[in-house]
N, C-alpha and C positions, 0 to 999 in steps of 0.2 A: 504494500500500500504506500503510495506517495505521501510526502509530508503534508501537502495541501489537503489531501483526502483524509489523512489521519487527524489533522486539525479540525476539520468539519465534523467528522464522526465523534471525536472526543467532545466537541462543543455540544452535540446532540445529547450525549450522556450527561454532560454538565447541566444542561437545561432541564433534563428529566429529573435530575437530583433535586434542584431547588423547586421545581414544579410539584414534585411529590410532597415535599414538606409543606408548601403553601396550601396545597389541595387538602391535605390531612387536617391542617389547622382550620381551613374553611369548613370542612365536614363537622369538626368538633363544635365550632361556633354555631353552625346551622342546627345541629342536634340539640345543643344545650339551650338555645334561645327560641326554638321553634314554637314551643307551647306557652310562651310568656303571653300574658294578656295584652290586649290592645292598649289599655291605659299605661301599663308598665313600659311597653314599647315606645309610647310617646315620650316618657321621661328619658329612656335610653337614647332616643333620637336627639333630644335637646342637649343632653349631657355630652353625647358623642359628637354632635356638631360643634359644641363649645370647645371640646378637646382638639378637634381638627383645626378650628379657628386659631387656637392657642399655638398649635404646631406651626401653622403658617406664619404667625406673627414672630415667633421665635426664630424661624428659618430666615425671615427677612432681616431680623435684627442681627443674626449671625454673620451677615455679609459685611457688617460694620464693626460689631463687637465680638469679643471672644466669649462664647457660651460653652461651658464645660461639656455639656451633653453632646454638642456637635463637633467638638474638637478632639475627642478621644476615640480611637478605634478599638473594637473588640472583635474577636473571632474565635472560631473553633477550628483547630488544625487537624488534618488527617494526613497520615504518612502515605506516601506513594506505594501502591501495591505492585505486584509483578505484572498485572493486567492494566494497561493504561486506560481502558474503558471503565473499569471498576474504580480506578483512581479518580477519573473525571466525575463519575457519578457521586462518589463520596465527597469530592471537592464541592460539588453543587449542593449537597446536603449541608455541609459545613458553612457554605456561603449563605444559605438561607437561615441557618440557626444562629450564626454569629454575624449579624448584620452591622455594617458600618454606620455609626450614628448620624453622619451627615445626610444619609438618605433614609435613616430610620424614621424620620418624621413623615415621609411619604408612605412608607410601608405601614407605619402605625396608623396613619389616617385611613388606609384601606382596611386594616383590621377593624377599626371603629365603624367604618361604613358597612362592613360585613355584619358586625354585631347589631347594627341598627336596621338591618335588612333581613329579617328572619326568613328562612326558606331558600335564600339564594347566596348564602355565605360561600359555599363551595364554588359556585360559578363566578363570583366576584374575585376570589383569590386565583382561580384558574385564568380569568381574563387578565389579571395583573401579571401572572406568570407568562402569558402569551406576549403581552406588551414588552416585558423585559427580555423574554427569550428569543423572540423573532430577530431583533437587532443583533444579538449574539450569533445567531445562525447565519444571518446575512454577512456579517463581518467575517465569520469563520469561512464562508464560501468564497468571499472576494477580498480577503485581507490584503493581497498584493496591490489591488487596484484602489483600495480605500485608505491606504496609509497616508497619501497626500491629503485626502479630505480630513483625516484626523488632525493633521498638523495645522490646517487652516481653522478648524473649529475650536481649537484649544483656547484661542484668545477670547472667545465668548463665554468660557466657563466661569469667569469671574462674576457674571450676571446670573448664574444658575440659581443661587439661593433666593434672589429677588423674584425671579420668574416662578420658581417652584413654590415659594412662599405665597405669592399672589394666587397661584392655582389652588393651594390649600385653603386660603382665606375664602375664596369664592365657593369652594366645595363646602366648607364649614357653614357658610351662610345659607347655602341651598339646603343642607341637612337640617339645620335649626329651624328654618322657616317652612320646610316641607315644600319648597318651591318646585322641585322636580315633579311632584305629584300634581301641583297646580298647573304647571306648564303642560303636562300631559293632557289634563282635562281641557285646557285652552286649545290645544292643537287638534286633538282627535275626539274629544268628548269623553264622558264618564266611562263608556264601554271599553275604550282602548287605553285608559289612563294607566292601569296597572302594568300592561305590557310595555308601553312606551317608557314609563318610569323605570322599569327594570332594565330596559335596553340602554337608557341614559346612564344608569349606574354601571353597567358593563363597560360602556364607552369610557367613563371616568376612570374605572379601574385599569383599563388597557392603556389609556393615556398616561396614567401614573406610572405604569411599568416602563413605557417608552421614556418618560422623563427621568426615571431612575437610571436607565442605561446611560443617558447623556449627562449624568451628574459628574462633577469633578472628582468624585470618589471612584467612579467606575471607568469612564471613557479613557482617561490617561493611562490606566493600567491594562487596557485591552491588549496591546502588543505583548506585554509580559505574560498576560493570561494565555494568549495563544501559543507563546513559546513553551509555557508549561504544558499545554495540551499536546504539543508536538514532541515534547521531551527534548527540545533543542534550543538554540539561541533565538532571540527575537528576530534578528535579521533573516535567519534561515527559515523561520516559520512563514515569512512573507513570500518565499520563493515557491 
């Protein structure tokens, strides 16, 4: 198997690793909260939206001030095994379980959104995994052609916390006010409001995953990540 093919296949196993963790957490949230009463879910929605809003404000503030939660990295390390595919899968599991705090606000917000949306927690976390995983697979397949793009986009990473923070603030406001449901009623009427509201939640979760990939915590490390996937140097992984 050529190095470029090995990079892509290992990337697939890496994505499967963190997708499994997120999906299991989504199932747990969905199972635990599914039978909670409507009144209780209203409280969870308001509290959850306020938490997402706070995440957004803190993320914006972290672009100017040092906030301990967003400036310290935490992770779970796995030793490389004899099989590179197994190593990549375990690396994906560790990647999901030991999340870097500077994107933890985004992931935490998706957890809160899942908790305030009983019955679709699994699908929301799966949507987030797709949003995060698809760019990994695209970069894994075309790493040699995208290396120049990565160099150009790095200068915009300084604005990431502001953009991501505004995104979370907007989502927090939508969750607190229940505006997604109201928007659905306005667009398609009461009969289609539940379906459209859920679809908007899925879109939000997927966009959050894409935003996570392009964070300054992930994107600059992509070359090193693919060299790890290939078991070679970063320059060789691009060939």
